[in-house]
C-alpha positions in Angstrom: 10.1 25.7 3.3 9.3 22.3 4.5 6.8 20.0 2.2 3.8 20.5 4.6 4.4 24.4 4.5 4.4 23.9 0.5 1.9 22.0 0.1 0.0 24.2 2.6 0.8 27.5 0.6 -0.5 25.5 -2.7 -3.9 24.9 -1.2 -4.5 28.2 -0.3 -3.6 29.3 -3.9 -5.8 26.6 -5.1 -8.9 27.8 -2.7 -8.1 31.4 -4.3 -8.0 30.0 -7.5 -11.4 28.4 -7.1 -13.1 31.7 -5.5 -11.4 33.8 -8.5 -13.5 31.1 -11.3 -16.8 31.3 -9.0 -16.2 35.0 -9.1 -16.0 34.8 -13.0 -18.6 32.7 -13.7 -21.5 35.0 -11.9 -20.1 38.3 -13.2 -19.3 36.8 -17.0 -23.1 35.1 -16.8 -23.6 34.8 -20.2 -20.7 36.5 -22.0 -18.4 33.4 -21.5 -19.3 30.3 -23.7 -21.1 27.9 -20.6 -19.1 24.5 -21.6 -16.0 27.1 -21.2 -16.4 28.1 -17.8 -17.9 24.5 -16.8 -14.7 23.2 -17.6 -12.6 25.5 -16.1 -14.8 24.8 -12.9 -14.0 21.1 -13.6 -10.3 21.4 -13.5 -10.5 23.4 -10.8 -12.3 21.1 -8.7 -10.0 18.5 -10.0 -7.0 20.4 -8.6 -8.6 20.6 -5.4 -8.8 17.4 -5.1 -5.4 16.4 -5.9 -3.7 18.7 -4.2 -6.2 17.4 -1.0 -4.5 13.6 -2.1 -1.0 14.9 -1.7 -2.1 16.9 1.7 -3.8 13.4 2.7 -0.7 11.5 1.6 2.2 13.4 3.1 3.3 12.3 6.5 2.6 15.1 9.3 5.5 17.2 10.6 6.1 16.1 13.6 6.3 12.7 12.6 10.1 11.2 12.5 12.1 9.9 10.5 12.5 6.3 10.9 15.7 5.1 9.8 16.2 1.5 8.4 17.1 -1.0 11.0 21.3 -2.0 10.7 22.7 -4.5 8.5 23.5 -7.8 9.9 26.9 -9.5 8.8 27.1 -12.9 8.7 30.8 -14.5 8.9 31.2 -17.3 7.0 34.4 -19.6 7.8 37.1 -20.4 5.8 37.3 -23.8 6.6 36.4 -26.4 4.5 32.3 -27.3 4.7 32.0 -31.2 6.4 31.6 -34.0 3.7 29.4 -36.0 5.9 26.9 -33.3 4.4 26.8 -34.6 0.9 27.5 -38.3 1.9 24.0 -39.9 0.6 23.3 -37.0 -2.4 24.4 -39.5 -4.9 23.7 -37.8 -8.5 23.5 -34.5 -6.9 27.2 -34.0 -7.0 26.9 -32.9 -11.2 24.1 -30.5 -10.0 23.9 -27.7 -12.5 26.3 -29.8 -15.1 23.7 -31.6 -16.7 22.6 -35.3 -15.8 25.5 -37.9 -15.1 25.8 -39.1 -18.4 25.4 -35.7 -19.7 28.7 -32.8 -20.1 29.2 -29.6 -19.1 28.9 -27.5 -22.3 
């Protein structure tokens, strides 16, 4: 069963629960403690809202799944880099190893 169908079934069950709690509240009248019945009523209302949020966040069943774009591979040549790229680098030759007067650990 698809997710959308499952959520629809859950929504129907929660709606039935809300109706049953409403009938219980009317039939019990003063026999049950009012606070307990109100708590159950509030819980069922929260459950109904939560299921509605889940259904809203779920894409419709007709929406096709989009595949991520294929990865692009870049070939790096084995030839040495052009040394003129570092001609004016100065002290940057030791970058990552500390300053020119320091030694690497």
